[in-house]
N, C-alpha and C positions, 0 to 999 in steps of 0.2 A: 504494500500500500504506500502511496505517496502522501505525506502529510506535511503540514505547516503548523507547528505548535499544536499538534494533536488534532488538527482539523483536516479531514480528507480533502485532497485537491483534485478537481475535475479538469481534464484537458492538459495536464502536464505532459511534456515530452520526456519519456523514459528511455534511456539509452543503455545498452549492455555492450561493453567494450572489452575485448580480450586484454588481460593484464600480462602481456608477454611481448617478445620481440616482434610478433606478428601483428601487433596492435593496429598499425595503419596500413597493413597489407591485406587483411582479411575483412570482409564486409561486417560491419557492426549490425546489430539489430536494434530497432527502435519501435516503440508503440506509444499510444496516448492513454493516460489514465481515464477511467470511466467516472461517472458521477459520484461513486463511493470511494474514489481514489485507488481503485484496484487496477491492476494491469497483468498481462500474461504474455510470456514469451514461449513459443513452441519450437521444438526441434533444435534445441541449443546443444551444440557439441560439448562433450565433457571438457573441463578445463577451468582455469582461473580467470575471473572477470572482475570488472568494476562496474557498478551500477550507478547511474547519474539520473537526476530528474530536474528539469528546468521549467520554470513558469512560462518562459518564452525564449525561444532560440531559433536562429535561422537553420533550416534543414542542412545537415552536413557540417555545421560549424565544428562539431566534436571531432572531425577528421583532421583538424589543423592542430599540430603539436603545440604551436605557440599559444593558440586560444586555450587549449586544455591545461596548459601549465598552471594557470590561475585557479583551476578547479580540482586538481589532482587529489588534494586532501579531503575534498567533499564527496568523493565517490565511496560507495559502500562495497568493500571487497567481498566476493562470494566465490565459492567453489561449486561447480556444477558436476554432478556425478551421473554416469550412464543411467538412464531410465528414472531418475529421481524427480520428485516434485518438491518444491520448497516455497516457503512464504517469507518474504523479505520486506521490511519497512525501510523506506529511503526518505531522507529529508529533501525537500525541494530547494533548489538553488533559485533564488529570486533574481530579477533583473539587476 
């Protein structure tokens, strides 16, 4: 769930980015949170990732290493296992 001080956020851009040397070579996955702040990624290959959520962001801006430098510490690190389902809360990055 995406939240902002414990309030669910609708329409946040949620991005899942590999946390490895393949970071900017492999397509990232992104979705938008629903009215209850929920989001879902499907068919995510196993591995280490960082999860980010923005109130507003230009599509693809997260592919720019210079842009991402300012947000690295705001990402939620996660490990995706084969066939696993998980629930993750992520704090929204405001403008």
